[in-house]
N, C-alpha and C positions, 0 to 999 in steps of 0.2 A: 735654817734660812727656810721658807716655803716657797715653792715653785714659783710663785708668781713674783717672789722677792729678785731672782735671779737674774742679771740681766741680761738679756739676749746678746746672741752673737752676729755681727755685723759679714753680711754673705757676702751682699753684689753692691755695686757703688751705681751710683747715677747712670751713670753713660753705658755701665752692662746693661742695665733694667731699660733703660730709652733703646739701647741697639735690639735687644729680646723684641722689646714690643712691635717695633717696627720690623724687624723683619719677618714676624709671625705675622700682621694684617699685609703686608708686602706677600705673603708666600700667600695667606688665605685669597688675596685678589686674585693672584695667579692659578692657582687650583681650580678657584669656581670659572672664571675665565679661559683655563683651557679646557675645563668640561665641557664648557659651551660651543667650544670650538671644533672639538673633538666627537660630540654627540651631536649629528645634528636633531635628532630630537629635544635636546635640550637648549640646541641655538636656534630654534623656531622659537622659544617662550622669548626669546629676546629680538630676534627681528633684524636688527640693524648690529650684521656679523664685522662688516669694517669697523664697527666705533668698540665693539668686543675687541678683535687681535689689536687695536690702538692701546687701548687699555690693557691689553696683554705685556704690549711692548715695552709701554712703559715703565710699568711695574717690575718688566725683567732687567731692565740695565738700572732700575733704581733699585735693585736689591743688594749690592756690594756695600753702595755707598751709606748704610751704618755701620758695618763694620771697620770700614775704611776711616770717617767719623771717630766711631770708637778705641779707634789704635793712639787714638790722642792720650787716650785714659791710662795713666799709667796701672791702676788696678787690674780695667780690664788687658791690655798687656802680660800682666804677671797670671794673671788666671788663663788668658792663653798658651801662656808656657807650659801651666799645669794640665793642662790639657792637652801637651804634646807630648809627655811622659808617660811611659808604662812603667810601674814597677810591679814587682813579684807580687805583693798585698793584691793587684791590678788581675793577674792572671788569678792566685788563688779564689778572688773572688766571682770571675767569671764559671770556674769550677764546680763553686761552692752551691749546694741548693739551699743551704739559712742563711745566703747572702746577706741579706736584709737584719737578720741578729742582731749583727753588733759585734759578733765573734772576730770578722775577718778587719781591722782599723786602714782602714783607706783613709785617702786625703780630701782634699775638697771637693773633687768629683773621680765619682768610681768609675769603674771600666768601663758600663755601657753609657754613662754620660760621655765618657771619652771617644768610645766609636760612633758616636751618634753627633759629636760636633766632628771628626773627620769626615764622615760620610756627608755630613751638611755641607761642610766648606769644601770639600772636593764638589759635590752634586752642583754645587753654585757658580764654579767655575764652569764644568764641563757645562753645563745648561745654559752659561751667557755665552761662553762661543760659540756653540753650535747654533743659538739665537742668533749670537751676530752673523755667523755665515749664511742663517735663516734672512737674515732682515736685507745683510750687501747682496743679495743673491750673486748680482751683476757681476760681481769680482771673482766669483768660484765658481767651477765646471759643475757640469749635470753632477759627475759621480760623486765630488765632495759635499754637494749640495744634497742629495738624497742620502748619504751615511748619514750628515748631520743632521737631517730629516727625524732620519731612523734613532739614533742614541736619541735625541732631544725627545722622543714621545716617549719612550721605555723608560731611559732614566728619571720621565718627568713623573711617567706610573709609580717608579720605584720611592720617589719622593712622598708621591702621593702616601704611598702605605706607611713608611716611616714617619711622617709627619703625624698620619692618624694613631701610629704606635705612639707615640710622643704623648698627645695629647691626652689617650687613657692614662698612661703613664703618671701623667700631671695628676688627671682629676681624680686617681688614690691615692695622689701624697699632696693633702691642704698642707700641709706644714712646708713643703719644697713650692708647694704655688706662694706662699706667703711672703718664703723666702725672696722669690722675683717679683713681690707686688710689694712690698716694701724693703727690703735689701736687708732682714733682720733675720734671724729663726733662735728659736729656743735652745737653750743650752744641752737640755736631756735629746733632743734629738740629732743636735749635731754632733753628740757622744756615741750613739748608738749608729748612726750612719756613716757618719765620717768622723771616727774617733780621731786620726791620727791629725787631721788639719783642728778636730775640738782641742784638743792639749796644744797644737801650735798658734793657737788664738788667743787662748788663756796666757800664754808663754807671753806673749807681744800682742798687746790688745792694741785695737785703733785706735 
C-alpha cells in the first residue's frame, strides 16, 4: 500500500483545535499590548495608552475561557490527562540527543510538550491572579500590588520567550502544524514521533 493510501490518524478534536487557536490569538494580543505598555517608544506609536490597557485587560481575563469551555470535550479532558503524566520514556526522551529519531517510543505528547503545557497553564493562572490584583488595586495593600506587578512583568517576559520558542518549534515541523490545523497526521509521522500513541491509535481507531 502506498503512503498516500494509508489513512491518517486523528490527533486533535475540533474543541482542542478551537481552544488552541483561541489561546494563540489572545496570547498574541497580550504580547503586543504588553510591549506597547511596557516600552514607551512603542506605546507612542499608538498614542492611546488607555485603549491599549483596556484591550490588554480584556484579553487577559478572557484567556482562561477557551480552556474552561474545552473541558466540556472528552477528547480535551483525555489529552489533559495525558499531558499530566510523566513516564520513564519521557525522562529518557529528555536525556537523549536523538530524541526525534523515533528510537524512544513516547505517547501522544513528548516530554517537551508536557513541560510546555504545564508551564503555560501555571503561567496563565499566575498571570490571571496577579493581573486581577493590579486591576482591583483598591482591594490590596501597596506591598501586595507591588509584588503582583513584579511577578506579572517578569513572568510575562518569560512567557514571551516560551511562546516564541513554541512558534519556532512549530515552524520547523509542518506535519505537527497540519495536525493542529486539520486534526489529522500521517501514520508514518506518528510512528516516528509518537510511536506508543500510534500503536494505541491503530489498535483502537477513532
